[in-house]
N, CA, C and O of each residue as an XYZ file, in Angstrom:
768
protein
N    -180.621     -0.968     70.317
C    -181.510     -1.915     69.686
C    -180.686     -2.838     68.784
O    -179.835     -2.376     68.024
N    -180.939     -4.113     68.873
C    -180.207     -5.108     68.098
C    -180.833     -5.262     66.712
O    -182.048     -5.410     66.586
N    -180.000     -5.225     65.681
C    -180.448     -5.405     64.310
C    -180.465     -6.902     64.023
O    -179.460     -7.583     64.225
N    -181.600     -7.420     63.555
C    -181.737     -8.859     63.290
C    -181.390     -9.209     61.854
O    -182.149     -9.902     61.177
N    -180.252     -8.732     61.394
C    -179.783     -8.974     60.040
C    -178.267     -9.162     60.109
O    -177.579     -8.324     60.693
N    -177.728    -10.238     59.529
C    -176.287    -10.475     59.638
C    -175.420     -9.504     58.830
O    -174.249     -9.319     59.162
N    -175.959     -8.884     57.790
C    -175.157     -8.070     56.879
C    -174.431     -6.920     57.590
O    -173.232     -6.750     57.368
N    -175.097     -6.127     58.429
C    -174.350     -5.043     59.095
C    -173.221     -5.569     59.986
O    -172.159     -4.953     60.074
N    -173.449     -6.697     60.638
C    -172.417     -7.268     61.506
C    -171.220     -7.750     60.689
O    -170.077     -7.628     61.129
N    -171.482     -8.297     59.500
C    -170.384     -8.727     58.629
C    -169.593     -7.529     58.123
O    -168.368     -7.595     58.020
N    -170.275     -6.443     57.810
C    -169.587     -5.225     57.375
C    -168.712     -4.671     58.490
O    -167.577     -4.257     58.251
N    -169.236     -4.664     59.696
C    -168.458     -4.208     60.846
C    -167.249     -5.123     61.049
O    -166.141     -4.655     61.309
N    -167.476     -6.429     60.927
C    -166.389     -7.401     61.108
C    -165.284     -7.173     60.076
O    -164.102     -7.207     60.421
N    -165.651     -6.944     58.823
C    -164.648     -6.722     57.787
C    -163.837     -5.467     58.070
O    -162.622     -5.449     57.870
N    -164.501     -4.430     58.530
C    -163.800     -3.187     58.851
C    -162.795     -3.425     59.974
O    -161.636     -3.024     59.869
N    -163.236     -4.076     61.047
C    -162.319     -4.332     62.165
C    -161.192     -5.279     61.772
O    -160.061     -5.110     62.228
N    -161.475     -6.253     60.948
C    -160.443     -7.178     60.501
C    -159.371     -6.441     59.696
O    -158.180     -6.706     59.856
N    -159.790     -5.528     58.845
C    -158.838     -4.746     58.060
C    -157.973     -3.862     58.945
O    -156.849     -3.519     58.581
N    -158.497     -3.496     60.100
C    -157.748     -2.674     61.057
C    -156.903     -3.516     62.008
O    -156.191     -2.975     62.854
N    -156.982     -4.844     61.872
C    -156.216     -5.723     62.747
C    -156.880     -5.966     64.092
O    -156.251     -6.499     65.006
N    -158.120     -5.590     64.222
C    -158.889     -5.775     65.463
C    -159.691     -7.066     65.342
O    -160.908     -7.046     65.161
N    -158.989     -8.182     65.446
C    -159.590     -9.475     65.151
C    -160.582     -9.951     66.201
O    -161.557    -10.624     65.866
N    -160.355     -9.621     67.446
C    -161.282    -10.055     68.499
C    -162.666     -9.456     68.248
O    -163.673    -10.162     68.293
N    -162.705     -8.160     67.987
C    -163.982     -7.485     67.730
C    -164.576     -7.982     66.408
O    -165.789     -8.163     66.298
N    -163.726     -8.198     65.420
C    -164.210     -8.717     64.136
C    -164.862    -10.084     64.327
O    -165.954    -10.332     63.816
N    -164.191    -10.970     65.064
C    -164.739    -12.311     65.305
C    -166.061    -12.233     66.054
O    -166.999    -12.963     65.736
N    -166.137    -11.374     67.024
C    -167.373    -11.242     67.807
C    -168.545    -10.835     66.910
O    -169.662    -11.324     67.084
N    -168.294     -9.953     65.965
C    -169.363     -9.521     65.066
C    -169.790    -10.633     64.113
O    -170.974    -10.738     63.792
N    -168.863    -11.459     63.656
C    -169.242    -12.591     62.814
C    -170.038    -13.596     63.646
O    -170.986    -14.199     63.142
N    -169.669    -13.783     64.900
C    -170.433    -14.679     65.762
C    -171.873    -14.202     65.909
O    -172.801    -15.011     65.919
N    -172.058    -12.908     66.021
C    -173.425    -12.379     66.093
C    -174.153    -12.646     64.778
O    -175.330    -13.006     64.788
N    -173.473    -12.477     63.657
C    -174.090    -12.773     62.353
C    -174.513    -14.235     62.292
O    -175.576    -14.550     61.757
N    -173.686    -15.136     62.838
C    -174.017    -16.562     62.837
C    -175.266    -16.838     63.674
O    -176.004    -17.779     63.382
N    -175.512    -16.040     64.701
C    -176.730    -16.225     65.495
C    -177.981    -16.101     64.619
O    -178.983    -16.767     64.878
N    -177.932    -15.259     63.592
C    -179.081    -15.058     62.710
C    -179.176    -16.115     61.623
O    -180.270    -16.426     61.154
N    -178.044    -16.667     61.221
C    -178.025    -17.692     60.178
C    -177.056    -18.804     60.602
O    -175.992    -18.964     60.004
N    -177.427    -19.569     61.631
C    -176.501    -20.569     62.169
C    -176.203    -21.729     61.220
O    -175.302    -22.524     61.489
N    -176.940    -21.840     60.121
C    -176.686    -22.916     59.155
C    -175.980    -22.411     57.896
O    -175.920    -23.128     56.897
N    -175.447    -21.189     57.929
C    -174.779    -20.602     56.773
C    -173.284    -20.923     56.823
O    -172.559    -20.319     57.613
N    -172.807    -21.859     55.999
C    -171.402    -22.268     56.070
C    -170.424    -21.153     55.701
O    -169.291    -21.154     56.181
N    -170.835    -20.207     54.865
C    -169.937    -19.115     54.501
C    -169.576    -18.261     55.716
O    -168.453    -17.767     55.812
N    -170.515    -18.085     56.639
C    -170.228    -17.306     57.846
C    -169.164    -17.991     58.694
O    -168.305    -17.328     59.275
N    -169.221    -19.319     58.765
C    -168.196    -20.067     59.507
C    -166.840    -19.916     58.816
O    -165.810    -19.808     59.481
N    -166.842    -19.910     57.492
C    -165.600    -19.704     56.757
C    -165.004    -18.336     57.045
O    -163.798    -18.214     57.261
N    -165.843    -17.309     57.049
C    -165.364    -15.962     57.349
C    -164.798    -15.887     58.768
O    -163.770    -15.251     59.003
N    -165.484    -16.546     59.713
C    -164.993    -16.572     61.089
C    -163.648    -17.302     61.162
O    -162.735    -16.857     61.858
N    -163.531    -18.416     60.449
C    -162.276    -19.166     60.444
C    -161.115    -18.347     59.906
O    -160.004    -18.430     60.430
N    -161.355    -17.562     58.874
C    -160.294    -16.716     58.308
C    -159.891    -15.637     59.312
O    -158.707    -15.324     59.437
N    -160.846    -15.074     60.015
C    -160.506    -14.073     61.040
C    -159.678    -14.721     62.143
O    -158.696    -14.135     62.599
N    -160.058    -15.927     62.581
C    -159.260    -16.626     63.581
C    -157.846    -16.878     63.071
O    -156.875    -16.697     63.806
N    -157.731    -17.296     61.814
C    -156.415    -17.565     61.230
C    -155.577    -16.290     61.201
O    -154.393    -16.325     61.536
N    -156.162    -15.184     60.811
C    -155.432    -13.915     60.770
C    -154.958    -13.493     62.155
O    -153.912    -12.860     62.296
N    -155.735    -13.847     63.177
C    -155.350    -13.494     64.547
C    -154.426    -14.528     65.169
O    -154.077    -14.437     66.346
N    -154.032    -15.514     64.369
C    -153.154    -16.609     64.793
C    -153.813    -17.538     65.803
O    -153.131    -18.219     66.569
N    -155.114    -17.563     65.800
C    -155.872    -18.504     66.619
C    -156.145    -19.728     65.748
O    -157.278    -19.977     65.336
N    -155.092    -20.477     65.479
C    -155.180    -21.603     64.556
C    -156.095    -22.707     65.076
O    -156.835    -23.320     64.307
N    -156.044    -22.956     66.374
C    -156.899    -24.000     66.946
C    -158.376    -23.630     66.820
O    -159.210    -24.512     66.615
N    -158.711    -22.368     66.936
C    -160.088    -21.923     66.764
C    -160.526    -21.907     65.311
O    -161.707    -22.077     65.008
N    -159.571    -21.702     64.413
C    -159.893    -21.643     62.986
C    -160.313    -23.005     62.442
O    -161.165    -23.082     61.557
N    -159.726    -24.071     62.961
C    -159.994    -25.402     62.411
C    -161.470    -25.782     62.467
O    -162.024    -26.142     61.429
N    -162.146    -25.723     63.631
C    -163.561    -26.131     63.627
C    -164.452    -25.203     62.798
O    -165.429    -25.658     62.203
N    -164.129    -23.913     62.753
C    -164.932    -22.986     61.953
C    -164.774    -23.303     60.466
O    -165.762    -23.365     59.734
N    -163.536    -23.502     60.022
C    -163.299    -23.811     58.611
C    -163.828    -25.187     58.240
O    -164.291    -25.394     57.118
N    -163.761    -26.133     59.178
C    -164.318    -27.469     58.921
C    -165.816    -27.357     58.639
O    -166.323    -27.985     57.709
N    -166.521    -26.562     59.438
C    -167.955    -26.365     59.195
C    -168.186    -25.767     57.813
O    -169.144    -26.128     57.129
N    -167.313    -24.856     57.403
C    -167.484    -24.208     56.099
C    -167.282    -25.174     54.945
O    -168.070    -25.173     53.999
N    -166.236    -26.004     55.002
C    -165.910    -26.810     53.819
C    -166.485    -28.222     53.854
O    -166.776    -28.795     52.804
N    -166.650    -28.788     55.044
C    -167.135    -30.165     55.144
C    -168.541    -30.257     55.715
O    -169.198    -31.293     55.613
N    -168.993    -29.169     56.315
C    -170.242    -29.212     57.046
C    -169.971    -29.717     58.454
O    -168.879    -30.200     58.753
N    -170.967    -29.602     59.308
C    -170.777    -30.060     60.678
C    -172.113    -30.364     61.344
O    -173.177    -29.912     60.920
N    -172.002    -31.146     62.400
C    -173.167    -31.527     63.194
C    -173.609    -30.340     64.044
O    -172.884    -29.349     64.134
N    -174.783    -30.420     64.670
C    -175.196    -29.323     65.542
C    -174.172    -29.019     66.645
O    -173.889    -27.851     66.911
N    -173.616    -30.051     67.287
C    -172.618    -29.790     68.336
C    -171.358    -29.172     67.746
O    -170.781    -28.253     68.327
N    -170.929    -29.680     66.585
C    -169.748    -29.110     65.942
C    -169.986    -27.664     65.519
O    -169.043    -26.874     65.470
N    -171.237    -27.306     65.211
C    -171.522    -25.913     64.848
C    -171.263    -24.996     66.030
O    -170.822    -23.860     65.857
N    -171.538    -25.487     67.232
C    -171.223    -24.691     68.428
C    -169.713    -24.524     68.565
O    -169.229    -23.430     68.858
N    -168.967    -25.613     68.351
C    -167.508    -25.534     68.405
C    -166.984    -24.579     67.340
O    -166.047    -23.819     67.587
N    -167.587    -24.620     66.159
C    -167.154    -23.786     65.047
C    -167.343    -22.309     65.274
O    -166.626    -21.493     64.696
N    -168.294    -21.955     66.104
C    -168.525    -20.532     66.370
C    -167.977    -20.092     67.714
O    -168.244    -18.977     68.162
N    -167.219    -20.952     68.352
C    -166.590    -20.575     69.619
C    -167.458    -20.862     70.822
O    -167.199    -20.347     71.910
N    -168.480    -21.674     70.644
C    -169.383    -22.038     71.733
C    -170.767    -21.486     71.504
O    -170.939    -20.435     70.886
N    -171.750    -22.201     72.007
C    -173.136    -21.747     71.906
C    -173.582    -21.211     73.257
O    -173.426    -21.869     74.286
N    -174.129    -20.027     73.238
C    -174.709    -19.450     74.442
C    -176.151    -19.900     74.592
O    -176.651    -20.685     73.788
N    -176.808    -19.406     75.612
C    -178.179    -19.831     75.897
C    -179.159    -19.468     74.784
O    -180.175    -20.143     74.619
N    -178.876    -18.423     74.025
C    -179.788    -18.026     72.951
C    -179.371    -18.587     71.586
O    -180.066    -18.375     70.592
N    -178.241    -19.303     71.534
C    -177.772    -19.880     70.268
C    -178.432    -21.224     70.019
O    -178.762    -21.963     70.947
N    -178.613    -21.519     68.742
C    -179.227    -22.777     68.347
C    -178.178    -23.655     67.674
O    -177.682    -23.303     66.604
N    -177.827    -24.803     68.285
C    -176.946    -25.734     67.580
C    -177.640    -26.193     66.299
O    -178.803    -26.596     66.331
N    -176.940    -26.135     65.188
C    -177.566    -26.359     63.889
C    -176.663    -27.187     62.978
O    -175.445    -27.006     62.961
N    -177.273    -28.091     62.227
C    -176.555    -28.825     61.182
C    -176.138    -27.822     60.111
O    -176.958    -27.027     59.654
N    -174.869    -27.855     59.710
C    -174.359    -26.926     58.706
C    -173.880    -27.730     57.496
O    -173.069    -28.644     57.648
N    -174.372    -27.403     56.299
C    -173.894    -28.109     55.105
C    -172.527    -27.560     54.687
O    -172.227    -26.391     54.931
N    -171.716    -28.383     54.071
C    -170.421    -27.930     53.579
C    -170.567    -27.197     52.253
O    -171.521    -27.411     51.506
N    -169.606    -26.332     51.979
C    -169.583    -25.596     50.717
C    -168.718    -26.335     49.699
O    -167.671    -26.873     50.060
N    -169.133    -26.370     48.448
C    -168.279    -26.970     47.418
C    -167.059    -26.074     47.170
O    -167.082    -24.881     47.475
N    -166.016    -26.652     46.626
C    -164.814    -25.902     46.296
C    -165.078    -25.064     45.035
O    -165.301    -25.595     43.947
N    -165.046    -23.753     45.220
C    -165.262    -22.802     44.125
C    -164.266    -21.666     44.288
O    -163.508    -21.633     45.258
N    -164.267    -20.748     43.355
C    -163.389    -19.583     43.468
C    -163.618    -18.835     44.778
O    -162.666    -18.354     45.392
N    -164.867    -18.736     45.205
C    -165.174    -17.963     46.415
C    -164.910    -18.736     47.710
O    -164.839    -18.123     48.775
N    -164.763    -20.052     47.649
C    -164.496    -20.833     48.862
C    -163.072    -21.372     48.910
O    -162.678    -21.993     49.897
N    -162.308    -21.145     47.868
C    -160.948    -21.657     47.779
C    -160.117    -21.309     49.008
O    -159.404    -22.163     49.537
N    -160.201    -20.067     49.466
C    -159.406    -19.640     50.616
C    -159.752    -20.451     51.866
O    -158.867    -20.724     52.677
N    -161.005    -20.838     52.040
C    -161.390    -21.659     53.193
C    -160.729    -23.037     53.110
O    -160.253    -23.570     54.112
N    -160.708    -23.594     51.918
C    -160.138    -24.929     51.713
C    -158.632    -24.948     51.972
O    -158.147    -25.747     52.773
N    -157.895    -24.067     51.295
C    -156.438    -24.159     51.466
C    -155.996    -23.673     52.836
O    -154.959    -24.114     53.332
N    -156.746    -22.783     53.457
C    -156.392    -22.360     54.812
C    -156.607    -23.505     55.783
O    -155.762    -23.756     56.643
N    -157.730    -24.205     55.656
C    -157.991    -25.367     56.512
C    -156.902    -26.422     56.328
O    -156.323    -26.890     57.308
N    -156.620    -26.796     55.085
C    -155.604    -27.811     54.825
C    -154.244    -27.415     55.368
O    -153.534    -28.242     55.940
N    -153.878    -26.156     55.191
C    -152.580    -25.671     55.659
C    -152.470    -25.689     57.175
O    -151.446    -26.102     57.719
N    -153.510    -25.248     57.856
C    -153.473    -25.206     59.318
C    -153.457    -26.618     59.894
O    -152.686    -26.906     60.809
N    -154.294    -27.491     59.369
C    -154.325    -28.867     59.870
C    -152.964    -29.529     59.671
O    -152.485    -30.235     60.558
N    -152.340    -29.307     58.522
C    -151.000    -29.860     58.276
C    -149.987    -29.252     59.244
O    -149.199    -29.974     59.854
N    -150.005    -27.947     59.382
C    -149.017    -27.258     60.222
C    -149.121    -27.641     61.695
O    -148.112    -27.664     62.401
N    -150.322    -27.938     62.162
C    -150.494    -28.305     63.567
C    -150.321    -29.793     63.819
O    -150.374    -30.232     64.968
N    -150.115    -30.572     62.774
C    -149.911    -32.012     62.934
C    -148.541    -32.267     63.552
O    -147.562    -31.590     63.239
N    -148.497    -33.236     64.418
C    -147.274    -33.668     65.095
C    -147.241    -35.187     65.033
O    -148.274    -35.806     64.780
N    -146.096    -35.800     65.254
C    -146.051    -37.267     65.213
C    -147.073    -37.934     66.129
O    -147.619    -38.982     65.784
N    -147.339    -37.341     67.290
C    -148.294    -37.938     68.224
C    -149.732    -37.465     67.999
O    -150.651    -37.974     68.641
N    -149.939    -36.515     67.114
C    -151.277    -36.015     66.770
C    -151.267    -35.663     65.284
O    -151.362    -34.496     64.905
N    -151.151    -36.689     64.463
C    -150.982    -36.482     63.034
C    -152.335    -36.461     62.325
O    -153.000    -37.487     62.182
N    -152.716    -35.283     61.894
C    -153.965    -35.108     61.144
C    -153.694    -34.875     59.664
O    -154.544    -34.363     58.936
N    -152.503    -35.256     59.234
C    -152.126    -35.044     57.833
C    -153.031    -35.759     56.837
O    -153.281    -35.200     55.769
N    -153.535    -36.954     57.115
C    -154.434    -37.542     56.114
C    -155.613    -36.628     55.779
O    -155.996    -36.513     54.615
N    -156.182    -35.985     56.781
C    -157.280    -35.037     56.549
C    -156.773    -33.844     55.738
O    -157.397    -33.442     54.756
N    -155.640    -33.283     56.155
C    -155.075    -32.128     55.458
C    -154.769    -32.469     54.002
O    -155.083    -31.696     53.097
N    -154.154    -33.632     53.782
C    -153.773    -34.022     52.423
C    -154.985    -34.255     51.526
O    -154.932    -33.956     50.333
N    -156.068    -34.780     52.078
C    -157.291    -34.958     51.281
C    -157.820    -33.616     50.789
O    -158.193    -33.477     49.624
N    -157.852    -32.636     51.678
C    -158.352    -31.308     51.309
C    -157.394    -30.646     50.322
O    -157.826    -30.073     49.321
N    -156.097    -30.724     50.603
C    -155.119    -30.098     49.715
C    -155.104    -30.753     48.329
O    -154.876    -30.079     47.324
N    -155.346    -32.059     48.278
C    -155.410    -32.743     46.974
C    -156.614    -32.261     46.169
O    -156.533    -32.095     44.952
N    -157.717    -32.041     46.854
C    -158.901    -31.506     46.168
C    -158.598    -30.116     45.602
O    -158.997    -29.793     44.483
N    -157.892    -29.300     46.382
C    -157.500    -27.964     45.923
C    -156.553    -28.087     44.730
O    -156.715    -27.381     43.735
N    -155.560    -28.984     44.825
C    -154.596    -29.164     43.740
C    -155.310    -29.602     42.455
O    -154.999    -29.104     41.373
N    -156.254    -30.522     42.572
C    -156.942    -31.047     41.394
C    -157.690    -29.954     40.635
O    -157.762    -29.985     39.407
N    -158.241    -29.000     41.359
C    -159.058    -27.975     40.704
C    -158.296    -26.683     40.415
O    -158.574    -26.000     39.429
N    -157.319    -26.345     41.290
C    -156.633    -25.060     41.170
C    -155.112    -25.185     41.107
O    -154.401    -24.201     41.312
N    -154.614    -26.381     40.826
C    -153.174    -26.621     40.818
C    -152.403    -25.851     39.767
O    -151.186    -25.705     39.889
N    -153.066    -25.357     38.747
C    -152.374    -24.596     37.708
C    -152.053    -23.164     38.159
O    -151.255    -22.479     37.519
N    -152.660    -22.720     39.238
C    -152.366    -21.401     39.806
C    -151.103    -21.537     40.652
O    -151.085    -22.316     41.606
N    -150.053    -20.797     40.322
C    -148.769    -20.979     41.017
C    -148.843    -20.642     42.498
O    -148.163    -21.282     43.300
N    -149.631    -19.674     42.878
C    -149.760    -19.327     44.296
C    -150.440    -20.454     45.056
O    -149.969    -20.867     46.115
N    -151.534    -20.946     44.522
C    -152.254    -22.050     45.158
C    -151.376    -23.293     45.197
O    -151.339    -23.989     46.212
N    -150.673    -23.581     44.115
C    -149.784    -24.745     44.078
C    -148.713    -24.641     45.159
O    -148.373    -25.642     45.790
N    -148.180    -23.443     45.379
C    -147.176    -23.242     46.427
C    -147.736    -23.499     47.815
O    -147.062    -24.087     48.661
N    -148.960    -23.065     48.051
C    -149.606    -23.300     49.338
C    -149.808    -24.794     49.551
O    -149.524    -25.315     50.629
N    -150.293    -25.474     48.537
C    -150.519    -26.919     48.620
C    -149.198    -27.644     48.873
O    -149.134    -28.527     49.727
N    -148.152    -27.283     48.144
C    -146.852    -27.933     48.311
C    -146.289    -27.737     49.716
O    -145.659    -28.642     50.263
N    -146.511    -26.576     50.294
C    -146.025    -26.330     51.657
C    -146.705    -27.266     52.655
O    -146.045    -27.840     53.520
N    -148.011    -27.418     52.534
C    -148.741    -28.336     53.417
C    -148.294    -29.769     53.220
O    -148.116    -30.515     54.182
N    -148.115    -30.148     51.959
C    -147.654    -31.506     51.659
C    -146.253    -31.753     52.215
O    -145.964    -32.844     52.704
N    -145.390    -30.752     52.142
C    -144.027    -30.894     52.646
C    -144.017    -31.102     54.163
O    -143.227    -31.889     54.684
N    -144.887    -30.398     54.853
C    -144.982    -30.591     56.304
C    -145.388    -32.028     56.599
O    -144.791    -32.688     57.450
N    -146.393    -32.501     55.902
C    -146.862    -33.865     56.132
C    -145.810    -34.891     55.727
O    -145.655    -35.916     56.391
N    -145.093    -34.624     54.651
C    -144.035    -35.534     54.232
C    -142.951    -35.598     55.311
O    -142.397    -36.668     55.565
N    -142.648    -34.479     55.940
C    -141.621    -34.471     56.982
C    -142.054    -35.278     58.203
O    -141.220    -35.710     58.999
N    -143.351    -35.477     58.345
C    -143.860    -36.310     59.437
C    -143.943    -37.771     59.037
O    -144.305    -38.628     59.844
N    -143.602    -38.052     57.769
C    -143.638    -39.424     57.293
C    -145.033    -39.909     56.995
O    -145.285    -41.113     57.019
N    -145.944    -39.001     56.715
C    -147.323    -39.368     56.429
C    -147.416    -40.032     55.071
O    -146.923    -39.510     54.071
N    -148.043    -41.167     55.049
C    -148.272    -41.856     53.779
C    -149.156    -40.985     52.915
O    -150.082    -40.337     53.405
N    -148.870    -40.974     51.649
C    -149.685    -40.188     50.734
C    -149.123    -38.817     50.468
O    -149.643    -38.090     49.621
N    -148.043    -38.435     51.192
C    -147.440    -37.146     50.904
C    -146.830    -37.206     49.514
O    -146.350    -38.255     49.084
N    -146.850    -36.117     48.837
C    -146.394    -36.083     47.458
C    -144.897    -36.327     47.399
O    -144.127    -35.668     48.097
N    -144.487    -37.266     46.573
C    -143.063    -37.532     46.436
C    -142.429    -36.386     45.670
O    -143.013    -35.843     44.733
N    -141.247    -36.037     46.079
C    -140.548    -34.933     45.442
C    -140.735    -33.621     46.169
O    -140.006    -32.665     45.902
N    -141.699    -33.546     47.088
C    -141.869    -32.311     47.854
C    -140.743    -32.246     48.871
O    -140.421    -33.237     49.526
N    -140.160    -31.093     48.991
C    -139.067    -30.956     49.937
C    -139.589    -30.392     51.239
O    -140.314    -29.396     51.244
N    -139.221    -31.031     52.363
C    -139.701    -30.538     53.642
C    -139.211    -29.126     53.918
O    -138.081    -28.769     53.587
N    -140.063    -28.344     54.519
C    -139.672    -27.018     54.967
C    -139.588    -27.076     56.479
O    -140.034    -28.045     57.092
N    -139.026    -26.056     57.075
C    -138.951    -26.083     58.531
C    -140.355    -25.933     59.100
O    -141.155    -25.135     58.612
N    -140.636    -26.697     60.118
C    -141.939    -26.653     60.750
C    -141.864    -25.692     61.926
O    -140.963    -25.813     62.756
N    -142.790    -24.738     62.018
C    -142.772    -23.798     63.135
C    -142.872    -24.546     64.452
O    -143.481    -25.613     64.535
N    -142.276    -23.983     65.457
C    -142.316    -24.609     66.774
C    -143.681    -24.444     67.394
O    -144.468    -23.598     66.970
N    -143.962    -25.249     68.393
C    -145.248    -25.196     69.080
C    -145.494    -23.806     69.666
O    -146.638    -23.354     69.718
N    -144.440    -23.126     70.104
C    -144.610    -21.789     70.680
C    -145.224    -20.827     69.674
O    -145.935    -19.899     70.060
N    -144.956    -21.037     68.384
C    -145.529    -20.183     67.357
C    -147.042    -20.339     67.302
O    -147.751    -19.392     66.960
N    -147.543    -21.521     67.636
C    -148.956    -21.810     67.530
C    -149.665    -21.717     68.869
O    -150.527    -22.544     69.166
N    -149.327    -20.746     69.669
C    -150.018    -20.606     70.938
C    -151.455    -20.219     70.678
O    -151.752    -19.457     69.758
N    -152.322    -20.735     71.476
C    -153.746    -20.496     71.293
C    -154.109    -19.079     71.694
O    -153.750    -18.621     72.779
N    -154.814    -18.393     70.825
C    -155.341    -17.084     71.129
C    -156.779    -17.280     71.561
O    -157.559    -17.899     70.838
N    -157.147    -16.763     72.730
C    -158.538    -16.950     73.132
C    -159.461    -16.285     72.132
O    -159.151    -15.218     71.603
N    -160.581    -16.907     71.878
C    -161.534    -16.298     70.960
C    -162.790    -15.944     71.725
O    -163.069    -16.521     72.776
N    -163.540    -15.006     71.204
C    -164.711    -14.519     71.919
C    -165.711    -15.636     72.185
O    -165.866    -16.556     71.382
N    -166.367    -15.542     73.295
C    -167.414    -16.494     73.617
C    -168.701    -16.073     72.924
O    -168.790    -14.977     72.372
N    -169.673    -16.932     72.957
C    -170.931    -16.666     72.257
C    -171.759    -15.573     72.925
O    -172.739    -15.114     72.339
N    -171.406    -15.154     74.100
C    -172.134    -14.081     74.778
C    -171.184    -12.947     75.075
O    -170.004    -13.253     75.241
N    -171.522    -11.734     75.160
C    -172.858    -11.169     75.134
C    -173.440    -11.182     73.722
O    -172.730    -11.396     72.739
N    -174.746    -10.950     73.647
C    -175.466    -11.061     72.389
C    -175.260     -9.850     71.484
O    -175.655     -9.889     70.319
N    -174.664     -8.797     71.977
C    -174.468     -7.625     71.138
C    -173.016     -7.522     70.731
O    -172.136     -7.979     71.460
N    -172.748     -6.930     69.579
C    -171.364     -6.821     69.124
C    -170.570     -5.880     70.020
O    -171.122     -5.006     70.688
N    -169.272     -6.084     70.011
C    -168.379     -5.238     70.780
C    -167.880     -4.151     69.851
O    -167.155     -4.430     68.896
N    -168.254     -2.940     70.120
C    -167.838     -1.811     69.302
C    -167.258     -0.762     70.241
O    -167.987     -0.208     71.065
N    -165.947     -0.474     70.134
C    -165.356      0.509     71.030
C    -165.839      1.903     70.747
O    -165.429      2.847     71.422
């Protein structure tokens, strides 16, 4: 019998994520999103699981829905696709707070890291990272994360990169291979 409440699925997802079982964790968050498809925090949690599993390309649309909001079609992209029982839904963005900070800097970092001269998304990354710097720049850990993203963008020659940031080595494309993420179906969580 399927439980029509996202909380148990989120608890299961957290347990599997802590065990390094990201595919199963992501699938459970996707089921939670079926119950609350307009909840931006759920998209943020899914994006972090994708990031932990090194599915950076999948993390971007999920985190975008969390921090900026997204259209109904983008909500499907953010959750890895909409199945026949899923409802494409407008998702509002979350403001930058202590509890959403990780969504913001993870999004900015991934967008910067995946930027290339022929696909430069650094202006988007730098806007998000600047917002993080403005509010949390006094935290040395957060400042280091922001500086790393800025350095990547500066190495690409992106206008607006912070002067004085020193470029770091950019991971090769092979490092960012796409990890397949669970589809929106089946409707029940995967529990071994």
